[in-house]
Backbone bond lengths (Angstrom), bond angles and torsions (degrees), N, CA, C in turn:
res aa  C-N    CA-C-N  psi(-1)  N-CA   C-N-CA  omega(-1)  CA-C   N-CA-C  phi
1 P - - - 1.456 - - 1.532 113.46 -
2 D 1.326 117.26 -30.64 1.458 119.09 -176.24 1.533 113.13 -72.29
3 V 1.320 119.23 -19.09 1.471 121.00 178.26 1.528 112.87 -108.78
4 A 1.318 117.99 0.23 1.469 121.19 -178.44 1.526 112.01 -58.32
5 V 1.316 118.09 -30.16 1.470 121.12 -179.10 1.530 112.45 -64.57
6 Y 1.319 117.90 -15.75 1.468 121.97 -178.14 1.531 112.79 -91.42
7 Y 1.334 117.14 2.26 1.461 121.13 -174.27 1.527 112.47 -124.00
8 D 1.332 114.22 153.01 1.458 122.41 167.23 1.529 106.41 -101.18
9 F 1.327 116.57 139.29 1.458 122.48 -177.90 1.519 109.66 -116.94
10 L 1.323 116.03 146.11 1.453 121.31 178.93 1.526 108.60 -141.19
11 I 1.316 116.19 134.58 1.469 122.05 171.70 1.517 106.40 -123.15
12 D 1.333 115.74 131.22 1.456 120.63 -176.12 1.526 108.28 -148.14
13 Q 1.314 116.32 179.10 1.458 122.10 173.40 1.520 108.02 -114.92
14 A 1.322 116.40 142.76 1.464 121.88 179.41 1.517 108.45 -158.68
15 D 1.307 116.59 163.91 1.461 121.47 172.28 1.522 108.57 -95.95
16 Y 1.323 115.30 144.52 1.462 120.86 173.11 1.518 106.58 -134.85
17 E 1.330 115.73 120.07 1.465 121.95 -176.62 1.531 111.16 50.24
18 G 1.332 116.23 41.04 1.455 122.10 175.80 1.519 115.87 81.10
19 K 1.326 117.45 2.25 1.463 120.86 -179.91 1.527 109.72 -109.11
20 P 1.344 116.80 140.33 1.463 119.06 176.16 1.525 109.99 -68.42
21 C 1.322 114.90 136.33 1.464 121.12 -175.90 1.520 111.23 -137.85
22 Y 1.314 114.07 160.23 1.452 121.33 164.53 1.524 105.83 -96.33
23 L 1.297 115.17 134.71 1.464 121.98 -179.30 1.515 107.37 -108.19
24 F 1.328 116.66 122.20 1.462 121.96 178.03 1.514 107.56 -116.74
25 S 1.313 115.99 127.66 1.462 120.42 -175.64 1.522 110.57 -132.95
26 I 1.334 115.66 137.43 1.463 120.26 169.19 1.517 107.16 -124.41
27 K 1.311 115.12 143.18 1.463 121.17 -179.69 1.520 107.80 -144.08
28 A 1.326 115.79 135.89 1.463 120.04 177.23 1.526 109.14 -60.46
29 K 1.307 116.37 135.60 1.464 120.61 179.19 1.524 109.93 -62.25
30 E 1.313 115.68 136.80 1.466 120.31 -178.61 1.520 112.43 -68.88
31 S 1.310 117.58 -21.82 1.464 121.85 -175.26 1.533 113.72 -87.57
32 L 1.338 118.47 9.45 1.467 120.50 -176.49 1.524 111.55 -65.74
33 S 1.315 115.50 140.37 1.464 120.72 172.47 1.530 108.12 -75.63
34 A 1.315 116.72 168.19 1.473 120.52 178.74 1.531 110.48 -60.66
35 G 1.313 117.49 -38.95 1.462 121.14 179.24 1.515 112.48 -66.02
36 E 1.336 116.85 -38.34 1.460 120.35 177.29 1.520 110.38 -70.17
37 R 1.325 116.57 -40.45 1.474 121.65 -179.82 1.525 110.62 -61.10
38 D 1.330 116.92 -33.00 1.466 121.73 179.27 1.524 113.19 -68.70
39 K 1.325 117.65 -10.30 1.462 121.19 -177.86 1.526 113.00 -93.26
40 I 1.337 117.27 -3.78 1.468 120.01 -176.55 1.525 111.13 -127.29
41 V 1.313 115.82 159.08 1.465 123.39 178.68 1.529 110.72 -118.17
42 I 1.325 117.18 -35.93 1.466 120.85 -178.10 1.519 109.38 -80.47
43 D 1.335 116.47 119.45 1.464 121.08 175.02 1.523 109.54 -80.40
44 D 1.314 115.99 -47.89 1.454 120.69 173.02 1.522 109.45 -158.88
45 M 1.338 114.36 156.35 1.456 120.92 179.41 1.522 107.39 -150.00
46 I 1.323 115.45 131.83 1.456 121.78 178.16 1.526 107.67 -122.68
47 T 1.330 116.21 131.44 1.460 121.41 179.69 1.518 109.38 -127.48
48 W 1.332 115.80 132.57 1.461 122.54 174.71 1.519 107.83 -103.08
49 F 1.342 116.83 121.40 1.460 122.71 177.55 1.520 108.75 -107.95
50 D 1.328 117.49 131.20 1.454 121.85 174.58 1.527 108.14 -57.77
51 A 1.323 117.52 125.94 1.468 121.62 -175.28 1.529 112.60 -64.69
52 K 1.327 118.29 -25.32 1.469 120.77 -179.12 1.525 112.43 -87.92
53 T 1.334 117.30 -43.88 1.467 120.79 -172.75 1.529 113.43 -103.58
54 M 1.321 117.26 -14.65 1.468 124.17 -175.61 1.533 112.75 64.93
55 E 1.332 116.63 15.52 1.464 119.87 175.43 1.522 109.54 -78.13
56 V 1.317 115.64 149.12 1.461 121.16 178.16 1.523 108.98 -72.30
57 M 1.326 116.81 123.55 1.462 121.51 177.34 1.527 111.14 -92.61
58 A 1.321 115.55 -35.25 1.465 120.08 -179.64 1.520 108.75 -163.92
59 R 1.332 114.33 158.93 1.464 120.10 176.65 1.520 108.57 -149.95
60 N 1.317 115.96 135.00 1.466 122.85 174.55 1.522 108.30 -114.98
61 Y 1.325 115.92 134.48 1.459 122.24 -179.39 1.523 110.06 -124.24
62 S 1.307 116.27 145.51 1.465 122.76 164.56 1.522 105.90 -130.37
63 L 1.325 115.77 121.01 1.463 122.14 -177.40 1.517 109.45 -124.98
64 S 1.321 116.84 141.48 1.472 119.83 173.74 1.514 109.33 -155.99
65 Y 1.322 114.09 155.38 1.459 120.23 178.33 1.520 108.45 -165.80
66 D 1.314 116.14 145.10 1.464 121.52 176.69 1.518 107.65 -132.68
67 A 1.331 115.74 105.97 1.460 121.46 -178.81 1.519 112.09 -102.70
68 G 1.330 117.46 9.90 1.460 120.12 -177.87 1.517 110.99 85.72
69 A 1.332 117.58 -64.46 1.465 121.74 -179.85 1.525 111.46 -75.56
70 Y 1.310 117.12 -20.69 1.459 121.96 175.91 1.520 108.94 -152.20
71 D 1.325 115.34 156.68 1.454 120.57 174.18 1.516 109.09 -152.53
72 F 1.329 115.18 158.11 1.457 119.99 175.26 1.513 109.67 -151.69
73 D 1.325 114.36 156.61 1.462 123.46 176.46 1.523 105.79 -147.48
74 V 1.321 116.66 108.45 1.460 122.16 -168.65 1.525 110.14 -133.81
75 S 1.321 116.62 139.36 1.461 122.74 171.75 1.526 107.94 -124.52
76 M 1.339 115.98 137.52 1.455 121.26 179.70 1.518 109.76 -137.84
77 E 1.318 115.33 143.87 1.462 122.51 172.21 1.521 106.76 -125.21
78 V 1.319 116.29 131.93 1.465 121.24 -179.95 1.525 108.28 -129.02
79 Q 1.329 116.30 123.55 1.459 122.03 174.08 1.523 107.45 -107.87
80 M 1.328 115.68 137.24 1.456 120.98 -175.30 1.526 110.79 -108.88
81 T 1.346 115.01 160.15 1.454 121.93 175.38 1.521 108.07 -148.05
82 K 1.313 116.15 164.83 1.459 121.17 177.23 1.523 109.55 -93.92
83 F 1.327 116.07 136.84 1.456 123.29 169.73 1.524 105.57 -129.56
84 G 1.319 116.45 102.82 1.464 120.16 -173.41 1.518 109.16 61.26
85 D 1.321 115.91 -125.96 1.462 121.34 178.23 1.525 112.47 -87.42
86 Y 1.318 117.41 -3.83 1.461 121.14 -173.64 1.525 112.11 -97.57
87 L 1.302 115.55 144.06 1.451 123.08 171.26 1.524 106.04 -99.83
88 V 1.342 117.08 118.32 1.461 121.09 -173.76 1.531 110.28 -130.44
89 P 1.324 117.24 155.68 1.469 119.19 176.48 1.521 111.00 -70.81
90 K 1.344 116.40 137.31 1.460 119.52 175.76 1.524 111.07 -109.55
91 T 1.326 117.47 -29.70 1.460 120.64 177.82 1.522 109.16 -139.78
92 L 1.323 115.69 132.74 1.462 122.60 175.88 1.522 108.12 -123.94
93 R 1.314 116.29 128.95 1.466 120.93 173.88 1.517 107.30 -120.94
94 Y 1.315 115.70 132.10 1.464 121.27 -175.99 1.522 108.82 -133.89
95 N 1.315 115.95 135.79 1.459 121.92 174.01 1.517 106.27 -145.57
96 G 1.314 116.76 117.02 1.453 117.46 -177.71 1.509 113.85 -165.26
97 N 1.316 113.00 168.94 1.458 120.18 173.92 1.519 108.49 -143.24
98 W 1.321 114.81 152.67 1.451 121.39 -179.03 1.510 108.49 -149.54
99 D 1.314 114.43 155.88 1.460 120.35 -178.44 1.522 108.77 -146.39
100 V 1.317 115.25 137.83 1.457 122.76 174.07 1.520 106.47 -121.61
101 I 1.312 115.53 137.50 1.464 120.19 -177.15 1.534 110.97 -50.63
102 F 1.307 115.47 139.46 1.481 125.34 -178.78 1.530 113.52 71.06
103 K 1.311 117.79 5.77 1.462 121.94 176.01 1.518 108.71 -118.36
104 K 1.307 115.54 157.82 1.455 121.37 176.97 1.537 109.84 -75.20
105 R 1.338 117.16 139.87 1.463 121.34 178.02 1.529 109.24 -57.79
106 E 1.325 116.36 138.71 1.457 121.95 178.18 1.519 109.07 -113.19
107 R 1.307 115.56 139.49 1.463 122.27 177.97 1.519 108.29 -127.33
108 G 1.317 115.48 144.59 1.454 119.22 179.02 1.513 111.18 -147.44
109 M 1.323 114.22 145.47 1.457 120.89 175.61 1.521 106.97 -147.76
110 F 1.338 116.18 128.10 1.459 118.38 176.63 1.517 110.42 -157.21
111 T 1.299 114.77 161.42 1.455 123.48 169.60 1.517 106.62 -127.01
112 A 1.325 116.04 129.09 1.462 121.19 177.77 1.522 108.35 -118.99
113 T 1.321 115.54 130.92 1.460 121.31 176.01 1.522 107.40 -112.83
114 L 1.314 116.50 120.59 1.451 121.48 -178.18 1.523 109.22 -102.96
115 F 1.321 116.42 135.41 1.454 120.60 -176.25 1.533 109.58 -158.54
116 D 1.297 116.12 179.07 1.451 123.06 176.62 1.547 111.19 58.62
117 F 1.322 115.54 44.39 1.461 119.97 178.89 1.520 109.62 -68.16
118 T 1.318 116.63 144.65 1.464 121.76 175.79 1.521 109.03 -134.98
119 N 1.309 115.55 160.14 1.481 120.87 177.40 1.496 110.78 -82.68
């Protein structure tokens, strides 16, 4: 609640993988001062909720922060699926870079597909 004033919120309807969904989006306000921008980490986040069950179908994140001694800029996409009674990730996409003072900048990009779940 203390950082909500720094974001614009949107609720809409959309289809995701052929299913009707509620789309919830937050995005950092473009008019933020540098001091206000330093108080948040989430640049934007979009979540698709199944309109019937309200379960999360997918979520996309963009996160960044620069603290001087460290910084990061990361984007992630997560697609969910049902396994029995559990809601679990089925696909993860990651693209990001991070740096810590006195260390070499690290960059990473991958896609992970999770399957063959067992009890």
